[in-house]
C-alpha positions as CSV (number, residue, x, y, z in Angstrom):
1,M,0.0,0.0,0.0
2,A,3.0,2.3,-0.2
3,D,1.9,3.7,-3.5
4,H,-1.7,4.3,-2.4
5,I,-3.6,6.2,0.2
6,L,-6.9,5.4,1.9
7,V,-9.9,7.8,1.6
8,D,-11.9,8.3,4.8
9,D,-15.3,8.6,3.2
10,A,-17.6,5.6,2.9
11,P,-17.5,3.2,1.2
12,A,-13.7,3.0,1.7
13,R,-11.8,3.2,-1.5
14,V,-8.1,3.2,-2.5
15,E,-6.7,5.9,-4.7
16,P,-3.2,6.2,-6.1
17,A,-0.9,8.4,-4.1
18,K,0.4,11.5,-5.8
19,P,4.0,10.9,-7.0
20,A,6.8,12.8,-5.3
21,Y,8.2,13.8,-8.7
22,A,7.0,16.1,-11.5
23,I,7.1,15.1,-15.1
24,P,7.9,18.0,-17.4
25,D,5.8,18.8,-20.5
26,F,8.4,17.8,-23.1
27,R,6.3,19.0,-26.0
28,A,6.0,22.5,-24.5
29,D,9.7,22.5,-23.5
30,E,10.9,21.5,-27.0
31,A,8.6,24.2,-28.4
32,A,10.2,26.8,-26.1
33,I,13.7,25.7,-27.1
34,K,12.9,25.8,-30.8
35,A,11.3,29.2,-30.4
36,L,14.5,30.5,-28.7
37,E,16.6,29.1,-31.5
38,V,14.5,30.9,-34.0
39,K,14.6,34.2,-32.1
40,L,18.4,33.9,-31.7
41,A,18.8,33.3,-35.5
42,H,16.6,36.3,-36.1
43,L,18.6,38.5,-33.8
44,I,21.9,37.4,-35.4
45,S,20.4,38.1,-38.8
46,I,19.2,41.7,-38.0
47,S,22.5,42.4,-36.1
48,L,24.5,41.3,-39.2
49,Q,22.3,43.4,-41.5
50,A,22.8,46.4,-39.3
51,G,26.5,46.0,-39.0
52,L,26.9,45.4,-42.8
53,E,24.8,48.4,-43.5
54,A,27.0,50.6,-41.3
55,V,30.0,49.4,-43.2
56,R,28.3,50.2,-46.5
57,V,27.4,53.7,-45.3
58,K,30.9,54.3,-44.1
59,H,32.3,53.5,-47.6
60,A,29.5,55.0,-49.5
61,A,31.0,58.6,-49.4
62,R,34.2,57.4,-51.2
63,R,32.1,55.6,-53.8
64,R,30.0,58.7,-54.4
65,E,33.2,60.7,-54.9
66,L,34.5,58.1,-57.5
67,V,31.1,58.0,-59.3
68,A,30.9,61.8,-59.4
69,S,34.5,62.0,-60.7
70,A,33.6,59.4,-63.4
71,E,30.5,61.4,-64.4
72,F,32.5,64.6,-64.6
73,F,35.2,63.1,-66.9
74,V,32.5,61.4,-69.0
75,S,30.9,64.8,-69.6
76,L,34.3,66.2,-70.5
77,A,35.0,63.3,-72.8
78,R,31.7,63.9,-74.5
79,E,32.5,67.5,-75.1
80,A,35.9,66.6,-76.4
81,A,34.3,64.2,-78.8
82,E,32.1,66.9,-80.0
83,E,35.1,69.2,-80.5
84,V,36.8,66.5,-82.5
85,T,33.7,66.3,-84.7
86,A,33.6,70.0,-85.2
87,A,37.4,70.3,-85.9
88,T,37.2,67.5,-88.4
89,K,34.4,69.2,-90.2
90,Q,36.3,72.5,-90.3
91,F,39.4,70.8,-91.7
92,N,37.3,69.0,-94.3
93,A,35.8,72.3,-95.3
94,S,39.3,74.0,-95.6
95,V,40.6,71.4,-98.0
96,N,37.2,70.8,-99.7
97,R,37.4,67.1,-99.1
98,E,34.5,64.9,-98.0
99,T,36.2,61.8,-96.8
100,V,36.8,60.0,-93.6
101,D,40.1,58.5,-94.5
102,R,42.7,60.0,-92.1
103,S,45.7,59.4,-94.3
104,E,44.0,61.3,-97.2
105,L,42.9,64.2,-94.9
106,R,46.4,64.8,-93.5
107,A,48.0,64.6,-97.0
108,A,45.5,66.9,-98.5
109,P,47.4,70.2,-98.0
110,T,50.5,69.1,-99.9
111,L,48.5,67.3,-102.6
112,L,45.7,69.7,-103.4
113,F,46.9,73.3,-102.8
114,E,49.7,75.3,-104.3
115,E,49.1,78.6,-102.7
116,I,51.0,79.1,-99.4
117,S,48.2,81.0,-97.6
118,T,45.7,78.2,-98.3
119,L,48.2,75.6,-97.3
120,G,48.8,77.4,-93.9
121,R,45.1,77.7,-93.1
122,A,44.5,73.9,-93.8
123,G,47.6,73.1,-91.6
124,R,46.1,75.1,-88.7
125,K,42.8,73.3,-89.0
126,H,44.6,70.0,-89.2
127,R,46.7,70.8,-86.0
128,A,43.5,71.9,-84.2
129,M,41.9,68.6,-85.1
130,L,44.9,66.6,-83.9
131,R,44.8,68.6,-80.5
132,A,41.1,67.8,-80.1
133,E,41.7,64.2,-80.8
134,A,44.6,64.0,-78.3
135,R,42.5,65.7,-75.6
136,S,39.6,63.3,-76.4
137,A,41.8,60.3,-76.1
138,K,43.3,61.5,-72.8
139,L,39.8,62.1,-71.3
140,A,38.6,58.7,-72.5
141,K,41.6,57.1,-70.8
142,R,40.8,58.9,-67.6
143,V,37.2,57.8,-67.8
144,R,38.4,54.1,-68.1
145,E,40.7,54.6,-65.1
146,I,37.9,56.0,-63.0
147,H,35.6,53.2,-63.9
148,I,38.3,50.7,-62.9
149,E,38.7,52.5,-59.6
150,V,34.9,52.2,-59.0
151,E,35.0,48.5,-59.8
152,R,38.0,48.0,-57.6
153,H,36.3,49.8,-54.7
154,D,33.2,47.7,-55.1
155,G,35.3,44.5,-55.1
156,L,37.2,45.5,-52.0
157,L,34.0,46.5,-50.3
158,A,32.4,43.1,-51.1
159,Q,35.5,41.3,-49.6
160,L,35.3,43.5,-46.5
161,L,31.6,42.7,-46.0
162,V,32.3,39.0,-46.3
163,T,35.2,39.2,-43.8
164,R,33.1,41.3,-41.3
165,E,30.1,38.9,-41.6
166,T,32.4,35.9,-40.9
167,D,34.0,37.6,-37.9
168,W,30.7,38.6,-36.5
169,R,29.2,35.1,-36.9
170,K,32.2,33.6,-35.1
171,H,31.6,36.1,-32.3
172,F,28.0,35.2,-31.9
173,E,28.9,31.5,-31.9
174,S,31.3,32.0,-29.0
175,E,30.2,31.9,-25.4
176,E,30.7,35.6,-25.0
177,G,28.6,36.4,-28.1
178,H,25.9,33.9,-27.2
179,A,25.6,35.4,-23.7
180,E,25.4,38.9,-25.3
181,L,22.4,37.7,-27.4
182,L,20.7,36.2,-24.4
183,R,20.9,39.5,-22.5
184,D,18.8,41.1,-25.2
185,Q,15.5,42.3,-23.6
186,R,13.5,41.0,-26.5
187,I,14.3,37.4,-25.6
188,A,15.3,37.6,-22.0
189,R,12.1,36.0,-20.6
190,L,12.2,33.1,-23.1
191,A,15.9,32.6,-22.5
192,A,15.3,32.4,-18.7
193,Q,12.6,29.8,-19.4
194,V,14.9,27.7,-21.6
195,D,17.7,28.0,-18.9
196,A,15.3,26.6,-16.4
197,I,14.5,23.7,-18.7
198,H,18.2,22.8,-19.2
199,A,18.8,23.2,-15.5
200,E,16.0,20.7,-14.7
201,R,17.4,18.2,-17.2
202,R,20.9,18.5,-15.9
203,A,19.6,18.0,-12.3
204,Y,17.7,14.9,-13.5
205,E,20.8,13.5,-15.3
206,Q,22.9,14.0,-12.1
207,R,20.2,12.2,-10.0
208,L,20.1,9.4,-12.6
209,E,23.9,9.0,-12.5
210,A,23.8,9.0,-8.7
211,G,21.0,6.3,-8.7
212,R,18.5,8.5,-7.0
213,V,15.8,8.1,-9.7
214,S,13.1,5.6,-9.0
215,V,12.0,3.2,-11.7
216,D,8.5,4.8,-11.7
217,E,9.9,8.2,-12.3
218,L,12.3,6.9,-15.0
219,R,9.5,5.1,-16.8
220,A,7.0,8.0,-16.5
221,R,9.6,10.5,-17.8
222,E,10.8,8.4,-20.7
223,M,7.2,7.6,-21.7
224,A,6.3,11.3,-21.6
225,R,9.4,12.2,-23.6
226,E,8.7,9.6,-26.3
227,K,4.9,10.2,-26.2
228,L,4.2,6.6,-25.1
229,A,1.2,5.4,-23.2
230,F,0.1,2.0,-21.9
231,L,-2.2,0.1,-24.3
232,V,-5.8,0.7,-23.4
233,G,-9.2,1.3,-25.0
234,K,-9.9,0.6,-28.7
235,V,-6.9,0.7,-31.0
236,D,-6.8,-0.7,-34.6
237,G,-3.9,-1.9,-36.7
238,L,-1.5,-2.8,-33.9
239,Y,1.9,-4.4,-34.6
240,F,5.0,-5.0,-32.6
241,N,7.7,-2.4,-33.0
242,G,10.5,-3.4,-30.7
243,Q,11.0,-3.6,-26.9
244,V,11.5,-1.0,-24.1
245,Q,13.1,-1.7,-20.8
246,Y,13.3,0.6,-17.7
247,E,15.7,-1.1,-15.3
248,D,13.9,-4.4,-14.5
249,C,10.6,-3.4,-16.1
250,R,10.3,-4.8,-19.7
251,Y,7.6,-4.0,-22.2
252,F,6.6,-4.6,-25.8
253,R,6.4,-1.5,-28.0
254,L,3.5,-1.5,-30.4
255,R,2.5,0.9,-33.1
256,D,-1.0,1.5,-34.5
257,R,-2.2,2.7,-37.9
258,T,-2.2,6.3,-36.7
259,G,1.6,6.1,-36.0
260,R,1.2,6.3,-32.2
261,D,3.3,4.0,-30.1
262,W,2.0,2.0,-27.1
263,L,3.5,-0.1,-24.3
264,L,2.4,-3.6,-23.4
265,D,3.7,-5.6,-20.4
266,W,6.2,-8.2,-21.4
267,D,4.8,-11.7,-21.6
268,E,6.6,-14.7,-23.1
269,E,3.3,-16.1,-24.2
270,L,2.7,-13.1,-26.5
271,L,5.9,-13.5,-28.5
272,D,4.1,-15.2,-31.3
273,L,2.0,-12.1,-31.9
274,E,5.0,-10.3,-33.4
275,R,4.1,-11.8,-36.8
276,F,0.5,-10.4,-36.8
277,E,-1.4,-7.2,-37.0
278,F,-4.5,-7.0,-34.7
279,N,-7.2,-4.8,-33.3
280,I,-8.2,-4.5,-29.7
281,A,-11.5,-3.1,-28.3
282,Q,-12.7,-2.8,-24.7
283,M,-16.2,-3.8,-24.0
284,D,-18.7,-2.1,-21.7
285,D,-18.0,-4.7,-18.9
286,G,-14.3,-3.9,-19.0
287,S,-13.2,-7.1,-20.9
288,Y,-11.3,-6.9,-24.1
289,M,-11.9,-8.3,-27.6
290,V,-8.9,-9.0,-29.9
291,E,-9.3,-9.7,-33.6
292,R,-7.0,-10.1,-36.5
293,A,-6.5,-6.9,-38.5
294,I,-7.2,-6.9,-42.2
295,W,-4.9,-4.9,-44.5
296,S,-7.8,-3.6,-46.5
297,D,-9.5,-2.3,-43.3
298,R,-8.9,1.5,-43.3
299,R,-10.6,2.3,-40.0
300,V,-8.5,4.8,-38.0
301,G,-7.7,3.4,-34.6
302,E,-8.8,5.3,-31.6
303,S,-5.8,6.6,-29.6
304,R,-5.5,9.1,-26.8
305,L,-2.8,11.6,-26.1
306,H,-0.5,10.7,-23.3
307,D,-1.0,13.0,-20.3
308,P,2.4,13.5,-18.7
309,K,0.8,14.4,-15.4
310,R,-1.1,11.1,-15.1
311,P,0.6,8.5,-12.9
312,L,1.8,5.5,-14.9
313,M,2.3,2.9,-12.2
314,D,-0.6,0.6,-12.9
315,G,0.6,-0.7,-16.3
316,V,-1.6,-2.5,-18.8
317,D,-5.0,-4.0,-17.7
318,L,-4.6,-7.7,-16.9
319,R,-7.8,-8.4,-18.7
320,L,-6.1,-7.2,-21.9
321,I,-3.2,-9.5,-21.3
322,A,-5.6,-12.4,-20.8
323,A,-7.5,-11.5,-24.0
324,L,-4.2,-11.3,-26.0
325,R,-3.2,-14.7,-24.6
326,E,-6.5,-16.2,-25.8
327,F,-6.0,-14.5,-29.2
328,T,-2.5,-16.1,-29.4
329,L,-3.9,-19.5,-28.7
330,D,-6.6,-19.1,-31.3
331,L,-4.0,-18.2,-33.9
332,E,-2.1,-21.3,-33.1
333,D,-5.2,-23.5,-33.1
334,P,-8.2,-22.0,-35.0
335,W,-10.5,-24.9,-33.9
336,R,-9.7,-24.6,-30.2
337,A,-12.7,-22.5,-29.3
338,E,-15.1,-24.9,-31.2
339,R,-13.7,-28.0,-29.5
340,S,-14.0,-26.3,-26.1
341,H,-17.7,-25.4,-26.9
342,Q,-18.4,-29.0,-27.8
343,L,-16.9,-30.2,-24.5
344,D,-19.0,-27.8,-22.5
345,E,-22.3,-29.1,-24.1
346,P,-24.1,-31.6,-21.8
347,K,-24.3,-35.2,-23.1
348,S,-27.8,-36.3,-24.0
């Protein structure tokens, strides 16, 4: 009676005593841990974006200077190209030649004119055209150099951003950086909750290593963590899915068609059931009916969620064990029930 308490009202009844341990809600705990991981990743992301944006702003002034200089020299080069066009037209007009062949244009004064005055005027136009071309070529070179400087600046900035991002990620992965993130007021409450979860798990592991965890607590905790429950009620499509052992307590592990796992007390007489799929159903009087499952049967088995706060010290109903034993015997000898019925009939 150590695990039960007497109730003083009449008629006298026995109720299970409340366990001295508390089983955590693993589903809620894992959700909190996952939520903290998501929030930490979000904080790291926005911190990196803010830092990288600060680097871009810091180097944006230099890039603006380079771009403005490039635009200035592009405008000068455009004006120089227009001067070259105008000087070329004036030279063509002075020699009365409509050609684009440079060799012919430059040879024209010596080939076409005999008067010295005319030859001098064409020479001046020719030299003005050459100066305009030289200035245009110099400005075009300067424009190319400025564009190269802009591209080099962008390349160096991209390398700097990658380096800074790598360094900051390493910082956030370190203990100091992780602690810095946890101190953020936006996640401080959730971080404290997760710290309490990890503290409780460490304390449990220490008690487990020291041998101060009872088999009932161990079983209840592991069942809550793996979402297991003792087999009960009406469940369809059960099949054996391994074994579970908590110290000296040994159980079959079964899975139903919904994918939920159940525990069944270990019984050597039930080993032959590992080859079959079966359904169980509890009758109104508390007894159980077990039948062979059919693969074409698509009924969804009834299964209940495991309540981690419910004490799990009673195990599986013995009436279910008895029904499963009978089912096993029927599988081995299909005519057993009929022979037994014939023996029970009175002789005439």
